[in-house]
N, C-alpha and C positions, 0 to 999 in steps of 0.2 A: 588429404589435408593434414598439415602439421599442426603440432600443438607446442611449438617452441615459444618459450617465454623470454628468451634473451634476444635482443635486437640484432646481434651479430651471429646467431646460429644460422647455418645454411648447409644444404646437402649437395654435395658433388658426387662422391663415391662412398661417403660414410652412410650409416643407417639412420642416425638420429640427430643430424645437424651438427655433428662434431667438426666437420670441415671448417665452419666459421670460427669456432673456438680455437682450433689449431692454427688457423691463419693469423688471429690476433697474437698468439704466442710467438709464432715464427717471425712476425713483423717486429717483435720486441727484441730479438737477438741483436746484440751490439756488435758491430763490425761485420765482416763478410761471412756468409753462410756457405758451408761446404756441401750443402744439399745431400746429405746422406741419412739414412734411417735404418732402424731395426724394428721390424713388426713381427712379433710372435703371436700367432693366431691371425695369420694373413688371409685365411679363408681360401676360397677357390679363385680369387681374383675379381669376383664380381662386386662385392661390397666390402670395402675395408678403408682404412685411414690413409693409405699411401698410393693407391693406384693412380689417382689423378696427379699427384706430385711427380710420379715416375713418368707418366705418359704425356703430361702437358706442361711440366716445368723443368724437365731434364734431371730429376733427382735420380739417385741410385742407392742401392743398399741391399739388405738381406730381408727376405720374406720367408717365415717358417710356418708350416702348417702340415697336418696329417693328410689334408685333402689334395688331390691332384688338381692343378690349375685348369678350369674349364675352357679357358681361351687357348690352352696349348703353350708350349714353351717357345715356339718359333717367333712369337711377337715381342718377347722381352728384350729390352735394350741390353747392350753389353755391360753396362755398369750396375745391372741388377742380377741377383743370384736368388733363385727359389729353392728352398730345401724342403722336400716332402718327408717330414718325419715328425714324431712326437717329441716334445721337450720334457726334460725331467730335471729335478734339482741338481743331480750329479753330472748332467751333461750341458746345462744351460750356459756355462761360462765359455764354452768353445766358440760361440758366436762372436765373442768380443775380439777375437783375433781377425775377424773378417771385416770389421768396420772401425772408424776411429772411436776411441773410448768416449770422446765428447761429441758424438754424432749429433746432428741438429734435432732429430726427432726419434722418439721411442714409443711404441705402442705395445701393450701386453694384454691379451685377452684369450685365455685358454680354458675358462670355466672350470677350474679345479683348484690346484695349489698355486695360484699366481703369486701369492705373497712370497713363498719360498724362492721362486724364480727370481723375482726382483731383488730380494735381499741378497741372495747369493751373488748376483751380478753386481750389485753395489759394493758388496765386500770385496769383490774382485777388482775394483777400480773403475767400474762403469759410471760415467757421469754424463748422460745425454743432456742436451740443453733444454729441451722441452719434452713433456711427458703426458701420455694418455693411458690411463689403466682402468680396467673395468672394476666396478663395485657391485656388491650384492645389497640391494636396498633393504632387504628383510633383516639385515643386522641393525637397522635404524641409523639415525643421524648422530647419535651421541655415545655409542658404545664400540668397544674394540672386539674384533672377531675375525677369524680366517679359518679356512679349512686346510689342514696339514696334508702332507703327501701321504697317500695310501696306494699300495699296489692294486691294480684292477685284476684281482685274482678270480673272483667269481661275480658275474653280473656287473652292473654299473653302479659304482659307488658314488660317483658325482652326478649332479643333475644341473643342467644349464641355468635354470631359473631359481633353484632353491638351495640345495646343499652343495655349494661351491663358492669360491671367491673370497672377497675381502670387504670388510666395512670401510666406510669413508674415513672414520677416525683412526683406524689402524694404519691405513695408507698415509694419512697426514703425518702421523708420528714417525713413520719410516722415512718419508721423503724429506720432511723438515729436518730431521736428524742429519741428513746429508747436505743441508744448505739450499733446499728448494723452497719456493713459495707456493702456497695453495692458490689455484686459479678457479676453484669452484667445480661444480658438476653440471651436466647437460640436463635439459628439461625432462628427458625420459628417465633420469636417475640411473643411467647405465654406466657412465664413465665419470672419473674425476681427473683433474688436469693440474700439472705442476710445471714450474719453470725454474731454472737455476738463477738464483739472485745475483751471482757474480758475473753473468754473462748476458743477462737480459735486463731491459729497462723495467722499472717499477710499474706493475700494472694494478696496483692497489686502488686506483681511481676508477677502474673499469667496473661496470655493473655486473654483480654476481647474484645467483639465486641464494636466498638466505637459507640456512639450515632449518629454520622454523617452517619453511615450505616443504621440506622433505616429507614424503608420504608416510614414512615410519619414523617415529621418534625414539622408540626403545626397541630392544631385541627380543621381546616376548614371542613374536611370531617365529623367529628363528629358533628360539629355545624350544618352542613347542615342536617344530619340525624335527629338530635333532633328537628329541626324546622319543620320537616314533621310529627311529631308524637304529636298529641294533648295531650296525657297523660304526655309527657315529656317536650314539649315546655314551659308549665306553670312553670316548675321547673328548667329551664335552669340555673338560677342563683345558684342553689344548685349544679347542675351537674358540672359546670365549675368554681368551687370555690376551692381556696387554703386553706380555713379555715377548720381546722381539729377538732376544738372544743376539744382540749386536756386540 
């Protein structure tokens, strides 16, 4: 049983009803769509943002993930390329030569230094028309924060649900700086969405979830978590920073 609060949320191959939100944004693109995507954090092909676009609607593009695709390589269409590898701030721009810089859709979810990946790609000229990026709800609805890049030298320094990712407000400041409009977050508070204002119809009249409904309003929960982690406590000034180094 789902707990979606937006009437247009729906699940095809996404995990939290994101497919419906993405569909609204894609329908808002002005002019012909090239049906290309870049999804970093593609998973194993079972649950992601683009599998149904590729298999049911003829889309193509790049899917990047450290996992091996569980359905095998032989079922992939010729216009899709899967790269089984980890992504780093110093390598993330290489994917931009494999797709149009203004591809129709971009998804980013690597549960770690996501902010630095997106920032570096945007600074390199990447301008996808529509965007879905993961948030860490424990930063709260009204504060800026993100986890910087740290090498995984000993043990696991990032954690999928806690010490990783980006706050909703830091994402907003980054994407809006590059001419994108905010299109809200999903009911599970997992992802936030943006669309390019110059190539998409205005969606400001579409119902969004208010930030007052966000389950965490401040970042006290995250600050407590960081203070308990020796690896991250020393870098808390970076984590809770609004500075984007743009």
